[in-house]
C-alpha positions, -999 to +999 in steps of 0.1 A: +001+002-001+013+034-009+011+063+014+004+096-003+016+129+006-010+151+022-024+180+001-003+212+004-013+232+036-041+260+032-029+294+034-040+299+069-023+268+081+012+283+069+009+306+098+007+276+121+032+257+104+059+283+106+049+288+143+053+250+149+087+252+132+099+279+157+084+258+185+102+227+175+136+246+174+131+260+208+121+226+222+147+207+201+120+186+187+136+171+155+104+151+146+082+182+145+105+202+124+112+175+100+072+172+095+071+212+093+098+213+068+080+186+049+047+201+046+063+236+037+083+217+010+049+210-006+040+247-011+070+269-011+090+277-044+127+275-050+150+286-035+133+282-002+120+248-014+156+235-014+165+248+020+132+235+037+140+200+024+175+204+035+160+213+070+139+180+067+169+160+062+192+178+088+166+176+116+168+138+120+206+139+118+218+171+133+191+192+150+215+220+159+223+226+123+186+222+112+177+248+139+203+271+125+191+270+091+154+273+100+160+305+120+180+318+090+153+311+065+120+319+084+124+357+077+123+349+038+094+324+043+074+349+063+081+376+038+069+352+008+041+333+023+025+361+043+032+392+021-006+390+007-018+393+044+001+426+049-015+440+018-051+433+032-048+458+060 
């Protein structure tokens, strides 16, 4: 039996995913960070796509490096993913 990837997250779920990634780094939870990176990988374009896929990989082998990379990329993720929200106000 083949397990299919879930559908890409809805836009309102992206806020929660990024927050969960922040939480995972703060609590050194590699499983949650890998899951968040995987789900974001379904909906972010390159070059962020490559970075979240690398974070997903690193989370299971080197959480410290994965967390560093997460903190480095989240400003770009927030800018790209949430920019439409800023224009509505």
